[in-house]
C-alpha positions, 0 to 999 in steps of 0.5 A: 486443509479440509473444506466442509462437504456438502451433502448436496452434490454440485456441479463439477465446474462450480467444484473446479470453480471454487476449488481453483480459485479460492481455498486457501485464500479465506476460509471462512469465504471459502465455506460461505460459497460453498455454501451458497452454491449448495443453497442456488436452485438453479444453474444461473443461480449457482454462476451468479454466485460463483462470478460474483465469489470472483470479483476483486475485493475493493481495496480499503483507502486507509487501514483501521488500526493506530500506528505501531511505535515504528510508524509514530518515530517514522511519521515524526522524522517525516515531518522534519523534511522541510518544504521544497525539499525530498528525502529517501526510503533509505536515508530515512531508514538510516535515521530509524535504524530500519529498511527502506521497505519498511520506511515505504510501507509505513508511509503507504499507511500514513494516516496523518497525510498531509500534515506527514508529508510522505510525498517528500520521500523519494527512491535512492535512485531520485526518482519519484517512487511510489505513492499511496501503495502505488508504484510507476506511471499512476495517477498517484504518483503524478499527483506527488510529482504534482506536490512536489513541483508545487513546493518548488521541487523539480523533476524531470523525466521522473528523476529529480532535477538538482541534487540541492533538493535532497534533505539526506540521512545526516541532515535529518538525524541532526534536525531530529536530534534538535528536536529533542 
């Protein structure tokens, strides 16, 4: 990949920062950063451009695209999990002939929450798993546990208390077949 080379010579710190931190991530952003640095009149202005360019982008809450056919099928299956029950990413993947990761990624982009109760899907280990694109001890996963607790699903130390709460792949498949 080649960057447009500015006619004005950049200070070494600016060029090194741009090349080390940005090249390859976003070509149009790379050229805009270089152009802004070239246009900056003083070293303090160049530093400001470099500092602003290294800021992490904000994460958007929901994608601005329509769900795929797979995602729509997944959301239909997810709607079948009754209140007070949970299923696993693996069980849903089995019903859809897919993979647990694909299920997790699609649920992460669920534009229909809470009508599509993606909080009712947990890890195969019967731990909470992720929620809203996060994993582990996060505020989002804590809200998933709170939602499930409100529905009567019990967890102890982040793990499902009893298998009685599990809505497995066979049950999902039966309910899906009855829906057709």
